[in-house]
N, C-alpha and C positions, 0 to 999 in steps of 0.2 A: 501646557500641552504635555509635558513629560509625566506629570502626575497622573493624567488620564490614561496615557499609554500603559503606565505601571499598573494602575487599577484594572484595566482591561486584561492585561496579561495575568495579574494575580487572580482575578475572577475566573479566568479560563483555566488556571491551574487548580483552583479550588473546585470547579465543576468537574474536571477530569478526576480528581481525587474522590469526590463524592460518588461519582459513577463507578469507579473501581471498587470503592467500599460497599456500594449497594450490591454489585455483582458478587463480591466476596461474601456478603451476608446472605444472599440467596443460596450460594454454594454451601455455606455453613449451616444454614437451616436444613438443607437437604441432607447434609452429612450427619446432623445430630439425631435425626429421627430414627435412623437405622444404620447399622454398620455397612460399609462398602459403598460403592457408587451405584446409583440408580438413575438411569436416564429419565424414567417417567417421574420419579420424585422431583428431580431438578426442573424438569419441564413444568410441573404443577407449581413450584416455587416461583419460577420465572413468570408464569401467567399471573400469579398473585401479585407480582411486582409490576404488572402492567404491559407484559409482552404478549403478543398474539400467539396462538398455538403454533402457527406455522413458524414463527420466528424461534420459539422455544425449541421446536424440533430441529431446526437448522442449527441453533446454538449447541445442542447436545451432539449432533452429528459431527459438527466441526470440532468440538472439544475431543470427541473419541478419535477423530482423525489425527489431531495434532498433539494430544496428550496421551501419555501412557495410562491405561486404565488403572494400574496399580497406584499411580500418583493421585488420580482422580478419587480413588477409594480411600487414600490415606487421609489422616487428620492432621498432617503436618503442614507447616508453612509453605507457600509456593516457592519454587525455585526462582533464582534471579531471571527476570524477563518474562516470567509467566503472566504477570499482571498485564504487561504491555501486549502480550500475544492474545490474552483473553479479550482485552479491549478491542483489538483489531478484529477478532473473530466475531464478537458481538456486533460491530459495525458492519461487517460483511453480511450479517444476517438482518440488517436494518434496524437493529436496536440502538436507539440514541439516548433514550432517557428511561430510567427505571424509578419506580416509586417504592419506598420500603414497604414490604408486605405488612399488613395489619397483623397483630398477634391474634392467634386463634382464640375464639370466644368459647367459654366453657358453657355447656348446657345447663350447668347448675348455677352459673353466676346470676346475681340479680342486679339488673341495670335499672337505674332510675332515670326518668326524663324530668327535665325541668325547664 
């Protein structure tokens, strides 16, 4: 029985880490495309990751309420505790699972089907 409890706890930790990593990825993708913080860009990236438009707007509103805009615009690592706060804010907006966004496809790329 102890092994099962450990496996459940470990799986839960891995899911939380994956969740935070996906959120960080969405934030990073939004930051790489243009300098500074753009709520609309972050909202688009969150929608691409599987969040509804209403949830994405909620997330950016809560981020702007709880984080300094300069730190949102910076490309530095988050301050201690920011990951936990971001996860809490996402949950308050009803975001439970994110899918990694698909890489943008180029109009010039040739895809083959098989």
